[in-house]
NUMARVEX-229635 format. One record per residue (C-alpha): residue number from 1; residue in three letters; y, x, z. Coordinates in steps of 0.1 Angstrom, whole numbers. Layout:
N
pt num=NUM, residu=Ala, py=Y, px=X, pz=Z
...
END
This chain:
471
pt num=1, residu=Unk, py=103, px=237, pz=-73
pt num=2, residu=Unk, py=91, px=277, pz=-65
pt num=3, residu=Unk, py=74, px=270, pz=-29
pt num=4, residu=Unk, py=65, px=308, pz=-30
pt num=5, residu=Unk, py=64, px=323, pz=8
pt num=6, residu=Unk, py=87, px=293, pz=19
pt num=7, residu=Unk, py=78, px=275, pz=54
pt num=8, residu=Unk, py=78, px=235, pz=50
pt num=9, residu=Unk, py=106, px=232, pz=71
pt num=10, residu=Unk, py=126, px=262, pz=45
pt num=11, residu=Unk, py=108, px=235, pz=19
pt num=12, residu=Unk, py=121, px=203, pz=31
pt num=13, residu=Unk, py=160, px=217, pz=39
pt num=14, residu=Unk, py=158, px=232, pz=4
pt num=15, residu=Unk, py=146, px=191, pz=-7
pt num=16, residu=Unk, py=174, px=177, pz=16
pt num=17, residu=Unk, py=203, px=199, pz=-2
pt num=18, residu=Unk, py=191, px=183, pz=-38
pt num=19, residu=Unk, py=200, px=163, pz=-57
pt num=20, residu=Unk, py=171, px=145, pz=-66
pt num=21, residu=Unk, py=169, px=106, pz=-70
pt num=22, residu=Unk, py=140, px=96, pz=-50
pt num=23, residu=Unk, py=125, px=63, pz=-65
pt num=24, residu=Unk, py=94, px=68, pz=-44
pt num=25, residu=Unk, py=87, px=57, pz=-7
pt num=26, residu=Unk, py=97, px=59, pz=19
pt num=27, residu=Unk, py=125, px=34, pz=17
pt num=28, residu=Unk, py=152, px=44, pz=36
pt num=29, residu=Unk, py=159, px=67, pz=2
pt num=30, residu=Unk, py=173, px=96, pz=25
pt num=31, residu=Unk, py=201, px=73, pz=28
pt num=32, residu=Unk, py=213, px=66, pz=64
pt num=33, residu=Unk, py=248, px=48, pz=58
pt num=34, residu=Unk, py=244, px=23, pz=79
pt num=35, residu=Unk, py=209, px=34, pz=99
pt num=36, residu=Unk, py=226, px=56, pz=120
pt num=37, residu=Unk, py=194, px=58, pz=141
pt num=38, residu=Unk, py=182, px=81, pz=114
pt num=39, residu=Unk, py=205, px=107, pz=122
pt num=40, residu=Unk, py=194, px=111, pz=154
pt num=41, residu=Unk, py=185, px=151, pz=159
pt num=42, residu=Unk, py=151, px=154, pz=160
pt num=43, residu=Unk, py=141, px=185, pz=189
pt num=44, residu=Unk, py=167, px=169, pz=214
pt num=45, residu=Unk, py=148, px=137, pz=217
pt num=46, residu=Unk, py=118, px=145, pz=212
pt num=47, residu=Unk, py=102, px=135, pz=245
pt num=48, residu=Unk, py=68, px=120, pz=260
pt num=49, residu=Unk, py=64, px=89, pz=284
pt num=50, residu=Unk, py=92, px=95, pz=311
pt num=51, residu=Unk, py=108, px=74, pz=335
pt num=52, residu=Unk, py=129, px=45, pz=317
pt num=53, residu=Unk, py=109, px=52, pz=282
pt num=54, residu=Unk, py=81, px=28, pz=281
pt num=55, residu=Unk, py=44, px=38, pz=272
pt num=56, residu=Unk, py=36, px=22, pz=238
pt num=57, residu=Unk, py=1, px=24, pz=245
pt num=58, residu=Unk, py=9, px=-5, pz=272
pt num=59, residu=Unk, py=42, px=-15, pz=265
pt num=60, residu=Unk, py=59, px=-33, pz=299
pt num=61, residu=Unk, py=91, px=-19, pz=290
pt num=62, residu=Unk, py=121, px=-13, pz=264
pt num=63, residu=Unk, py=91, px=-10, pz=240
pt num=64, residu=Unk, py=78, px=-40, pz=249
pt num=65, residu=Unk, py=111, px=-59, pz=243
pt num=66, residu=Unk, py=116, px=-43, pz=207
pt num=67, residu=Unk, py=82, px=-61, pz=198
pt num=68, residu=Unk, py=94, px=-91, pz=209
pt num=69, residu=Unk, py=120, px=-89, pz=186
pt num=70, residu=Unk, py=101, px=-77, pz=156
pt num=71, residu=Unk, py=82, px=-109, pz=166
pt num=72, residu=Unk, py=109, px=-128, pz=160
pt num=73, residu=Unk, py=121, px=-112, pz=126
pt num=74, residu=Unk, py=90, px=-116, pz=108
pt num=75, residu=Unk, py=73, px=-149, pz=126
pt num=76, residu=Unk, py=47, px=-137, pz=143
pt num=77, residu=Unk, py=33, px=-143, pz=177
pt num=78, residu=Unk, py=28, px=-107, pz=189
pt num=79, residu=Unk, py=38, px=-78, pz=168
pt num=80, residu=Unk, py=24, px=-46, pz=181
pt num=81, residu=Unk, py=39, px=-9, pz=169
pt num=82, residu=Unk, py=22, px=20, pz=152
pt num=83, residu=Unk, py=37, px=55, pz=151
pt num=84, residu=Unk, py=-1, px=67, pz=128
pt num=85, residu=Unk, py=8, px=45, pz=99
pt num=86, residu=Unk, py=-7, px=14, pz=89
pt num=87, residu=Unk, py=-41, px=29, pz=83
pt num=88, residu=Unk, py=-44, px=29, pz=126
pt num=89, residu=Unk, py=-34, px=-8, pz=122
pt num=90, residu=Unk, py=-59, px=-15, pz=93
pt num=91, residu=Unk, py=-84, px=3, pz=114
pt num=92, residu=Unk, py=-76, px=-17, pz=146
pt num=93, residu=Unk, py=-75, px=-49, pz=129
pt num=94, residu=Unk, py=-109, px=-47, pz=108
pt num=95, residu=Unk, py=-130, px=-33, pz=137
pt num=96, residu=Unk, py=-116, px=-55, pz=162
pt num=97, residu=Unk, py=-123, px=-88, pz=142
pt num=98, residu=Unk, py=-155, px=-80, pz=121
pt num=99, residu=Unk, py=-186, px=-83, pz=138
pt num=100, residu=Unk, py=-217, px=-57, pz=128
pt num=101, residu=Unk, py=-237, px=-67, pz=102
pt num=102, residu=Unk, py=-216, px=-94, pz=93
pt num=103, residu=Unk, py=-205, px=-102, pz=65
pt num=104, residu=Unk, py=-168, px=-101, pz=58
pt num=105, residu=Unk, py=-148, px=-116, pz=22
pt num=106, residu=Unk, py=-132, px=-86, pz=8
pt num=107, residu=Unk, py=-112, px=-75, pz=-16
pt num=108, residu=Unk, py=-122, px=-52, pz=-44
pt num=109, residu=Unk, py=-87, px=-38, pz=-43
pt num=110, residu=Unk, py=-79, px=-28, pz=-10
pt num=111, residu=Unk, py=-66, px=1, pz=6
pt num=112, residu=Unk, py=-94, px=31, pz=18
pt num=113, residu=Unk, py=-83, px=27, pz=50
pt num=114, residu=Unk, py=-99, px=-12, pz=48
pt num=115, residu=Unk, py=-132, px=4, pz=38
pt num=116, residu=Unk, py=-132, px=33, pz=63
pt num=117, residu=Unk, py=-125, px=3, pz=87
pt num=118, residu=Unk, py=-156, px=-16, pz=76
pt num=119, residu=Unk, py=-178, px=15, pz=78
pt num=120, residu=Unk, py=-171, px=22, pz=112
pt num=121, residu=Unk, py=-172, px=-18, pz=123
pt num=122, residu=Unk, py=-207, px=-21, pz=106
pt num=123, residu=Unk, py=-204, px=-52, pz=88
pt num=124, residu=Unk, py=-211, px=-58, pz=51
pt num=125, residu=Unk, py=-184, px=-66, pz=24
pt num=126, residu=Unk, py=-189, px=-96, pz=0
pt num=127, residu=Unk, py=-164, px=-83, pz=-24
pt num=128, residu=Unk, py=-141, px=-103, pz=-48
pt num=129, residu=Unk, py=-119, px=-91, pz=-74
pt num=130, residu=Unk, py=-88, px=-99, pz=-86
pt num=131, residu=Unk, py=-81, px=-106, pz=-123
pt num=132, residu=Unk, py=-64, px=-82, pz=-141
pt num=133, residu=Unk, py=-30, px=-87, pz=-157
pt num=134, residu=Unk, py=-20, px=-81, pz=-195
pt num=135, residu=Unk, py=-13, px=-45, pz=-184
pt num=136, residu=Unk, py=-43, px=-41, pz=-165
pt num=137, residu=Unk, py=-29, px=-43, pz=-130
pt num=138, residu=Unk, py=-43, px=-57, pz=-104
pt num=139, residu=Unk, py=-37, px=-93, pz=-100
pt num=140, residu=Unk, py=-39, px=-121, pz=-74
pt num=141, residu=Unk, py=-65, px=-133, pz=-49
pt num=142, residu=Unk, py=-72, px=-170, pz=-60
pt num=143, residu=Unk, py=-78, px=-193, pz=-33
pt num=144, residu=Unk, py=-103, px=-204, pz=-54
pt num=145, residu=Unk, py=-123, px=-175, pz=-52
pt num=146, residu=Unk, py=-123, px=-165, pz=-15
pt num=147, residu=Unk, py=-136, px=-205, pz=-10
pt num=148, residu=Unk, py=-163, px=-198, pz=-34
pt num=149, residu=Unk, py=-175, px=-166, pz=-13
pt num=150, residu=Unk, py=-169, px=-183, pz=14
pt num=151, residu=Unk, py=-194, px=-212, pz=3
pt num=152, residu=Unk, py=-221, px=-187, pz=-1
pt num=153, residu=Unk, py=-210, px=-164, pz=30
pt num=154, residu=Unk, py=-206, px=-190, pz=58
pt num=155, residu=Unk, py=-212, px=-167, pz=90
pt num=156, residu=Unk, py=-184, px=-145, pz=75
pt num=157, residu=Unk, py=-164, px=-127, pz=100
pt num=158, residu=Unk, py=-128, px=-126, pz=84
pt num=159, residu=Unk, py=-112, px=-128, pz=44
pt num=160, residu=Unk, py=-92, px=-93, pz=41
pt num=161, residu=Unk, py=-71, px=-87, pz=9
pt num=162, residu=Unk, py=-37, px=-70, pz=-2
pt num=163, residu=Unk, py=-6, px=-87, pz=-11
pt num=164, residu=Unk, py=16, px=-71, pz=-22
pt num=165, residu=Unk, py=-6, px=-46, pz=-42
pt num=166, residu=Unk, py=7, px=-15, pz=-46
pt num=167, residu=Unk, py=25, px=-26, pz=-82
pt num=168, residu=Unk, py=41, px=-58, pz=-61
pt num=169, residu=Unk, py=16, px=-83, pz=-68
pt num=170, residu=Unk, py=16, px=-112, pz=-41
pt num=171, residu=Unk, py=-15, px=-137, pz=-36
pt num=172, residu=Unk, py=-13, px=-169, pz=-26
pt num=173, residu=Unk, py=-19, px=-166, pz=10
pt num=174, residu=Unk, py=-6, px=-201, pz=21
pt num=175, residu=Unk, py=-35, px=-212, pz=-1
pt num=176, residu=Unk, py=-63, px=-185, pz=6
pt num=177, residu=Unk, py=-52, px=-190, pz=48
pt num=178, residu=Unk, py=-61, px=-227, pz=40
pt num=179, residu=Unk, py=-93, px=-221, pz=28
pt num=180, residu=Unk, py=-103, px=-200, pz=53
pt num=181, residu=Unk, py=-94, px=-217, pz=81
pt num=182, residu=Unk, py=-113, px=-249, pz=73
pt num=183, residu=Unk, py=-143, px=-230, pz=84
pt num=184, residu=Unk, py=-125, px=-213, pz=109
pt num=185, residu=Unk, py=-127, px=-176, pz=94
pt num=186, residu=Unk, py=-95, px=-154, pz=99
pt num=187, residu=Unk, py=-72, px=-134, pz=73
pt num=188, residu=Unk, py=-63, px=-101, pz=74
pt num=189, residu=Unk, py=-35, px=-91, pz=51
pt num=190, residu=Unk, py=-29, px=-54, pz=43
pt num=191, residu=Unk, py=10, px=-63, pz=36
pt num=192, residu=Unk, py=17, px=-26, pz=37
pt num=193, residu=Unk, py=41, px=-27, pz=10
pt num=194, residu=Unk, py=58, px=-60, pz=20
pt num=195, residu=Unk, py=71, px=-55, pz=52
pt num=196, residu=Unk, py=105, px=-71, pz=35
pt num=197, residu=Unk, py=90, px=-104, pz=24
pt num=198, residu=Unk, py=103, px=-131, pz=38
pt num=199, residu=Unk, py=131, px=-116, pz=61
pt num=200, residu=Unk, py=160, px=-136, pz=61
pt num=201, residu=Unk, py=146, px=-154, pz=32
pt num=202, residu=Unk, py=159, px=-129, pz=4
pt num=203, residu=Unk, py=122, px=-119, pz=-13
pt num=204, residu=Unk, py=95, px=-136, pz=-19
pt num=205, residu=Unk, py=72, px=-153, pz=14
pt num=206, residu=Unk, py=58, px=-128, pz=34
pt num=207, residu=Unk, py=24, px=-134, pz=51
pt num=208, residu=Unk, py=29, px=-141, pz=86
pt num=209, residu=Unk, py=48, px=-174, pz=77
pt num=210, residu=Unk, py=22, px=-180, pz=48
pt num=211, residu=Unk, py=0, px=-186, pz=78
pt num=212, residu=Unk, py=-22, px=-149, pz=80
pt num=213, residu=Unk, py=-36, px=-141, pz=114
pt num=214, residu=Unk, py=-33, px=-109, pz=114
pt num=215, residu=Unk, py=-5, px=-90, pz=90
pt num=216, residu=Unk, py=2, px=-53, pz=86
pt num=217, residu=Unk, py=32, px=-38, pz=80
pt num=218, residu=Unk, py=43, px=-4, pz=67
pt num=219, residu=Unk, py=82, px=-3, pz=79
pt num=220, residu=Unk, py=87, px=29, pz=62
pt num=221, residu=Unk, py=74, px=22, pz=25
pt num=222, residu=Unk, py=100, px=-4, pz=19
pt num=223, residu=Unk, py=122, px=-7, pz=49
pt num=224, residu=Unk, py=144, px=26, pz=67
pt num=225, residu=Unk, py=121, px=35, pz=95
pt num=226, residu=Unk, py=109, px=72, pz=95
pt num=227, residu=Unk, py=75, px=82, pz=72
pt num=228, residu=Unk, py=44, px=69, pz=91
pt num=229, residu=Unk, py=56, px=38, pz=108
pt num=230, residu=Unk, py=42, px=7, pz=110
pt num=231, residu=Unk, py=36, px=-25, pz=128
pt num=232, residu=Unk, py=7, px=-52, pz=130
pt num=233, residu=Unk, py=15, px=-91, pz=136
pt num=234, residu=Unk, py=-9, px=-110, pz=153
pt num=235, residu=Unk, py=-6, px=-154, pz=150
pt num=236, residu=Unk, py=-28, px=-181, pz=158
pt num=237, residu=Unk, py=-59, px=-182, pz=180
pt num=238, residu=Unk, py=-83, px=-171, pz=160
pt num=239, residu=Unk, py=-83, px=-132, pz=163
pt num=240, residu=Unk, py=-88, px=-117, pz=200
pt num=241, residu=Unk, py=-51, px=-98, pz=209
pt num=242, residu=Unk, py=-68, px=-86, pz=237
pt num=243, residu=Unk, py=-91, px=-69, pz=219
pt num=244, residu=Unk, py=-69, px=-59, pz=189
pt num=245, residu=Unk, py=-47, px=-42, pz=216
pt num=246, residu=Unk, py=-76, px=-25, pz=230
pt num=247, residu=Unk, py=-87, px=-12, pz=194
pt num=248, residu=Unk, py=-46, px=-3, pz=190
pt num=249, residu=Unk, py=-50, px=21, pz=215
pt num=250, residu=Unk, py=-79, px=37, pz=204
pt num=251, residu=Unk, py=-70, px=41, pz=168
pt num=252, residu=Unk, py=-37, px=53, pz=174
pt num=253, residu=Unk, py=-24, px=84, pz=195
pt num=254, residu=Unk, py=-19, px=91, pz=232
pt num=255, residu=Unk, py=10, px=108, pz=227
pt num=256, residu=Unk, py=31, px=88, pz=202
pt num=257, residu=Unk, py=67, px=104, pz=187
pt num=258, residu=Unk, py=96, px=86, pz=203
pt num=259, residu=Unk, py=117, px=97, pz=170
pt num=260, residu=Unk, py=94, px=75, pz=151
pt num=261, residu=Unk, py=97, px=48, pz=178
pt num=262, residu=Unk, py=129, px=50, pz=177
pt num=263, residu=Unk, py=131, px=46, pz=141
pt num=264, residu=Unk, py=115, px=15, pz=139
pt num=265, residu=Unk, py=131, px=-4, pz=174
pt num=266, residu=Unk, py=165, px=6, pz=152
pt num=267, residu=Unk, py=149, px=-6, pz=120
pt num=268, residu=Unk, py=143, px=-41, pz=134
pt num=269, residu=Unk, py=179, px=-37, pz=153
pt num=270, residu=Unk, py=195, px=-36, pz=125
pt num=271, residu=Unk, py=182, px=-61, pz=107
pt num=272, residu=Unk, py=186, px=-88, pz=128
pt num=273, residu=Unk, py=220, px=-76, pz=137
pt num=274, residu=Unk, py=227, px=-77, pz=101
pt num=275, residu=Unk, py=208, px=-109, pz=94
pt num=276, residu=Unk, py=191, px=-93, pz=63
pt num=277, residu=Unk, py=229, px=-84, pz=43
pt num=278, residu=Unk, py=211, px=-49, pz=33
pt num=279, residu=Unk, py=183, px=-65, pz=17
pt num=280, residu=Unk, py=206, px=-91, pz=1
pt num=281, residu=Unk, py=226, px=-58, pz=-15
pt num=282, residu=Unk, py=197, px=-39, pz=-20
pt num=283, residu=Unk, py=179, px=-72, pz=-43
pt num=284, residu=Unk, py=210, px=-76, pz=-62
pt num=285, residu=Unk, py=208, px=-37, pz=-70
pt num=286, residu=Unk, py=174, px=-45, pz=-82
pt num=287, residu=Unk, py=181, px=-75, pz=-102
pt num=288, residu=Unk, py=210, px=-57, pz=-119
pt num=289, residu=Unk, py=189, px=-29, pz=-129
pt num=290, residu=Unk, py=165, px=-51, pz=-139
pt num=291, residu=Unk, py=182, px=-77, pz=-164
pt num=292, residu=Unk, py=198, px=-40, pz=-175
pt num=293, residu=Unk, py=165, px=-24, pz=-180
pt num=294, residu=Unk, py=157, px=-59, pz=-204
pt num=295, residu=Unk, py=174, px=-36, pz=-235
pt num=296, residu=Unk, py=152, px=-4, pz=-241
pt num=297, residu=Unk, py=139, px=-3, pz=-271
pt num=298, residu=Unk, py=106, px=16, pz=-266
pt num=299, residu=Unk, py=93, px=11, pz=-231
pt num=300, residu=Unk, py=92, px=-22, pz=-210
pt num=301, residu=Unk, py=98, px=-33, pz=-179
pt num=302, residu=Unk, py=76, px=-62, pz=-172
pt num=303, residu=Unk, py=81, px=-97, pz=-149
pt num=304, residu=Unk, py=49, px=-94, pz=-129
pt num=305, residu=Unk, py=60, px=-129, pz=-120
pt num=306, residu=Unk, py=55, px=-142, pz=-148
pt num=307, residu=Unk, py=18, px=-126, pz=-154
pt num=308, residu=Unk, py=-10, px=-157, pz=-159
pt num=309, residu=Unk, py=-30, px=-133, pz=-136
pt num=310, residu=Unk, py=-1, px=-132, pz=-105
pt num=311, residu=Unk, py=4, px=-157, pz=-85
pt num=312, residu=Unk, py=39, px=-141, pz=-77
pt num=313, residu=Unk, py=55, px=-105, pz=-73
pt num=314, residu=Unk, py=76, px=-84, pz=-54
pt num=315, residu=Unk, py=110, px=-74, pz=-81
pt num=316, residu=Unk, py=118, px=-41, pz=-58
pt num=317, residu=Unk, py=83, px=-26, pz=-74
pt num=318, residu=Unk, py=93, px=-14, pz=-106
pt num=319, residu=Unk, py=67, px=-6, pz=-134
pt num=320, residu=Unk, py=76, px=9, pz=-163
pt num=321, residu=Unk, py=46, px=3, pz=-192
pt num=322, residu=Unk, py=47, px=27, pz=-226
pt num=323, residu=Unk, py=10, px=10, pz=-240
pt num=324, residu=Unk, py=32, px=-2, pz=-271
pt num=325, residu=Unk, py=40, px=33, pz=-276
pt num=326, residu=Unk, py=9, px=50, pz=-261
pt num=327, residu=Unk, py=27, px=78, pz=-243
pt num=328, residu=Unk, py=9, px=83, pz=-210
pt num=329, residu=Unk, py=27, px=81, pz=-180
pt num=330, residu=Unk, py=24, px=114, pz=-170
pt num=331, residu=Unk, py=48, px=121, pz=-198
pt num=332, residu=Unk, py=71, px=99, pz=-190
pt num=333, residu=Unk, py=72, px=113, pz=-153
pt num=334, residu=Unk, py=79, px=147, pz=-162
pt num=335, residu=Unk, py=107, px=137, pz=-189
pt num=336, residu=Unk, py=120, px=122, pz=-153
pt num=337, residu=Unk, py=116, px=146, pz=-134
pt num=338, residu=Unk, py=133, px=172, pz=-155
pt num=339, residu=Unk, py=165, px=144, pz=-150
pt num=340, residu=Unk, py=166, px=149, pz=-115
pt num=341, residu=Unk, py=141, px=114, pz=-111
pt num=342, residu=Unk, py=109, px=113, pz=-91
pt num=343, residu=Unk, py=92, px=89, pz=-97
pt num=344, residu=Unk, py=63, px=73, pz=-69
pt num=345, residu=Unk, py=30, px=73, pz=-90
pt num=346, residu=Unk, py=18, px=68, pz=-129
pt num=347, residu=Unk, py=-7, px=56, pz=-144
pt num=348, residu=Unk, py=-26, px=60, pz=-177
pt num=349, residu=Unk, py=3, px=42, pz=-200
pt num=350, residu=Unk, py=29, px=33, pz=-175
pt num=351, residu=Unk, py=49, px=47, pz=-142
pt num=352, residu=Unk, py=58, px=32, pz=-107
pt num=353, residu=Unk, py=92, px=35, pz=-101
pt num=354, residu=Unk, py=98, px=19, pz=-61
pt num=355, residu=Unk, py=131, px=11, pz=-48
pt num=356, residu=Unk, py=141, px=4, pz=-10
pt num=357, residu=Unk, py=162, px=-8, pz=9
pt num=358, residu=Unk, py=185, px=23, pz=10
pt num=359, residu=Unk, py=188, px=20, pz=-29
pt num=360, residu=Unk, py=220, px=6, pz=-41
pt num=361, residu=Unk, py=240, px=-1, pz=-75
pt num=362, residu=Unk, py=247, px=35, pz=-76
pt num=363, residu=Unk, py=212, px=48, pz=-72
pt num=364, residu=Unk, py=199, px=22, pz=-97
pt num=365, residu=Unk, py=226, px=28, pz=-121
pt num=366, residu=Unk, py=213, px=65, pz=-119
pt num=367, residu=Unk, py=174, px=51, pz=-126
pt num=368, residu=Unk, py=184, px=34, pz=-153
pt num=369, residu=Unk, py=206, px=59, pz=-172
pt num=370, residu=Unk, py=176, px=83, pz=-168
pt num=371, residu=Unk, py=150, px=57, pz=-180
pt num=372, residu=Unk, py=171, px=49, pz=-208
pt num=373, residu=Unk, py=172, px=89, pz=-218
pt num=374, residu=Unk, py=138, px=89, pz=-215
pt num=375, residu=Unk, py=137, px=59, pz=-241
pt num=376, residu=Unk, py=154, px=72, pz=-266
pt num=377, residu=Unk, py=133, px=107, pz=-266
pt num=378, residu=Unk, py=98, px=89, pz=-271
pt num=379, residu=Unk, py=82, px=96, pz=-303
pt num=380, residu=Unk, py=57, px=69, pz=-309
pt num=381, residu=Unk, py=25, px=71, pz=-309
pt num=382, residu=Unk, py=-2, px=44, pz=-319
pt num=383, residu=Unk, py=-2, px=19, pz=-294
pt num=384, residu=Unk, py=-27, px=15, pz=-265
pt num=385, residu=Unk, py=-50, px=-11, pz=-252
pt num=386, residu=Unk, py=-44, px=-19, pz=-217
pt num=387, residu=Unk, py=-81, px=-18, pz=-200
pt num=388, residu=Unk, py=-82, px=-57, pz=-184
pt num=389, residu=Unk, py=-123, px=-49, pz=-172
pt num=390, residu=Unk, py=-128, px=-61, pz=-140
pt num=391, residu=Unk, py=-160, px=-39, pz=-124
pt num=392, residu=Unk, py=-175, px=-42, pz=-92
pt num=393, residu=Unk, py=-203, px=-13, pz=-87
pt num=394, residu=Unk, py=-239, px=-24, pz=-72
pt num=395, residu=Unk, py=-245, px=-20, pz=-35
pt num=396, residu=Unk, py=-279, px=2, pz=-32
pt num=397, residu=Unk, py=-274, px=8, pz=5
pt num=398, residu=Unk, py=-249, px=4, pz=28
pt num=399, residu=Unk, py=-218, px=29, pz=35
pt num=400, residu=Unk, py=-232, px=43, pz=71
pt num=401, residu=Unk, py=-270, px=47, pz=53
pt num=402, residu=Unk, py=-257, px=65, pz=21
pt num=403, residu=Unk, py=-235, px=91, pz=42
pt num=404, residu=Unk, py=-264, px=94, pz=67
pt num=405, residu=Unk, py=-288, px=106, pz=42
pt num=406, residu=Unk, py=-292, px=139, pz=25
pt num=407, residu=Unk, py=-268, px=143, pz=-2
pt num=408, residu=Unk, py=-267, px=166, pz=-36
pt num=409, residu=Unk, py=-234, px=177, pz=-60
pt num=410, residu=Unk, py=-243, px=166, pz=-96
pt num=411, residu=Unk, py=-224, px=169, pz=-122
pt num=412, residu=Unk, py=-200, px=140, pz=-132
pt num=413, residu=Unk, py=-215, px=134, pz=-165
pt num=414, residu=Unk, py=-248, px=133, pz=-152
pt num=415, residu=Unk, py=-242, px=110, pz=-124
pt num=416, residu=Unk, py=-248, px=76, pz=-139
pt num=417, residu=Unk, py=-274, px=56, pz=-124
pt num=418, residu=Unk, py=-273, px=77, pz=-88
pt num=419, residu=Unk, py=-263, px=61, pz=-55
pt num=420, residu=Unk, py=-229, px=75, pz=-48
pt num=421, residu=Unk, py=-225, px=94, pz=-13
pt num=422, residu=Unk, py=-183, px=97, pz=-11
pt num=423, residu=Unk, py=-158, px=78, pz=-14
pt num=424, residu=Unk, py=-140, px=85, pz=-45
pt num=425, residu=Unk, py=-105, px=71, pz=-51
pt num=426, residu=Unk, py=-72, px=72, pz=-75
pt num=427, residu=Unk, py=-40, px=86, pz=-51
pt num=428, residu=Unk, py=-19, px=69, pz=-49
pt num=429, residu=Unk, py=-28, px=40, pz=-41
pt num=430, residu=Unk, py=-61, px=48, pz=-25
pt num=431, residu=Unk, py=-82, px=19, pz=-42
pt num=432, residu=Unk, py=-121, px=36, pz=-43
pt num=433, residu=Unk, py=-136, px=31, pz=-79
pt num=434, residu=Unk, py=-166, px=36, pz=-60
pt num=435, residu=Unk, py=-175, px=38, pz=-24
pt num=436, residu=Unk, py=-210, px=51, pz=-5
pt num=437, residu=Unk, py=-238, px=34, pz=-11
pt num=438, residu=Unk, py=-230, px=20, pz=-45
pt num=439, residu=Unk, py=-247, px=32, pz=-80
pt num=440, residu=Unk, py=-229, px=51, pz=-102
pt num=441, residu=Unk, py=-222, px=33, pz=-135
pt num=442, residu=Unk, py=-208, px=42, pz=-170
pt num=443, residu=Unk, py=-180, px=17, pz=-164
pt num=444, residu=Unk, py=-169, px=44, pz=-127
pt num=445, residu=Unk, py=-174, px=77, pz=-150
pt num=446, residu=Unk, py=-153, px=63, pz=-176
pt num=447, residu=Unk, py=-129, px=49, pz=-150
pt num=448, residu=Unk, py=-130, px=84, pz=-134
pt num=449, residu=Unk, py=-125, px=103, pz=-162
pt num=450, residu=Unk, py=-99, px=80, pz=-175
pt num=451, residu=Unk, py=-78, px=94, pz=-141
pt num=452, residu=Unk, py=-82, px=122, pz=-148
pt num=453, residu=Unk, py=-73, px=125, pz=-184
pt num=454, residu=Unk, py=-39, px=106, pz=-171
pt num=455, residu=Unk, py=-29, px=130, pz=-147
pt num=456, residu=Unk, py=-35, px=114, pz=-117
pt num=457, residu=Unk, py=-52, px=128, pz=-90
pt num=458, residu=Unk, py=-88, px=118, pz=-74
pt num=459, residu=Unk, py=-99, px=124, pz=-46
pt num=460, residu=Unk, py=-134, px=127, pz=-37
pt num=461, residu=Unk, py=-148, px=154, pz=-65
pt num=462, residu=Unk, py=-152, px=183, pz=-60
pt num=463, residu=Unk, py=-148, px=207, pz=-91
pt num=464, residu=Unk, py=-163, px=188, pz=-116
pt num=465, residu=Unk, py=-192, px=169, pz=-95
pt num=466, residu=Unk, py=-200, px=139, pz=-72
pt num=467, residu=Unk, py=-218, px=139, pz=-39
pt num=468, residu=Unk, py=-249, px=117, pz=-44
pt num=469, residu=Unk, py=-276, px=105, pz=-26
pt num=470, residu=Unk, py=-308, px=124, pz=-28
pt num=471, residu=Unk, py=-341, px=104, pz=-47
END
């Protein structure tokens, strides 16, 4: 698409008229059928907190009632809405629960917002790394790893993890909650990619009903709400709800968009009114598509729930693996793009297609037809070996200390052994490769190089150099 001399509005209008199939977020997929609340004209209802419309920062009227409906949907005690995405929910939850100087057991594959929240709170992360799947994707955090970490850090203020992962791997939340609650430690689950889990029993169970004290849901990623909408669920008595409310107000805008709030409310009411029928249709279409893709000759679409490193998996995430034919994911994504299909993300040897509630048999049939065409066009190369290395860099300083010291720019290839002074992460999904205060190891440099060579965007670099702490 030629972007020269176009306004953002003009570019959006052009894209809206195109026939590009979005195999990416948001979950409504630009399909407003059965979701009339998405078709509200923007400027005509773009208001502020006028009489009768309540206040997101201190809800007591119609927004408070909608949040109560949302709590009944997920099965939590309290739900708080966010128009600053899941990021503000993560910042609020972690800073409200984690104490300055106290340890927190944290899964290493968490989103960057968790690391930013830890920096703000002053909590000291004790990292646990999930095992890798056969394809080199992050697997499930195990209750055993959490229990072991808590035995070593009895004063931990929280357990924090992501489930499902970006690729859809689900952890044993019930088992993890049991291990944490034995010691009176609350569990915070970043469930941004699993807002649909457990609703009406259609998809695998979600974090709230598995006992998580805090669960964070992005309504826009898989459900039919506008981008930037999220919700935070709180349950039980281990977290201070008033403090979380205060932090939500701190990290949220004081001028919330009613367009975004109304799309959350509309989606919650639509799901409750339909008793999850839209979710059942979506899962049915995904199941049929997965079955069809089993006949691919070259590419493979694995069922991650069958991997020994996964407790369970969300079938709505369709990961296309190309290790067996040695073709880079960026190549597959480019061929798909030429067929008017836009994937969610590329991997060194794979592509992620993200389905959503707005998908149906028609959209997914078009996707599978395109993937079969890609499969036929592939010229096989030497198979690639998945990287199943599990590595956590050595922490030399806290992130705060590293960011506060004098920093210098160091060429990436000469940075091994230095202390990093910046967050470096592949985006998407935004999981850090290295964080401030950690020593840059050979594995770090190799991981960054592999991402760059694979056409994956690496954030935190400037050209071919990295910020490090001056010796």
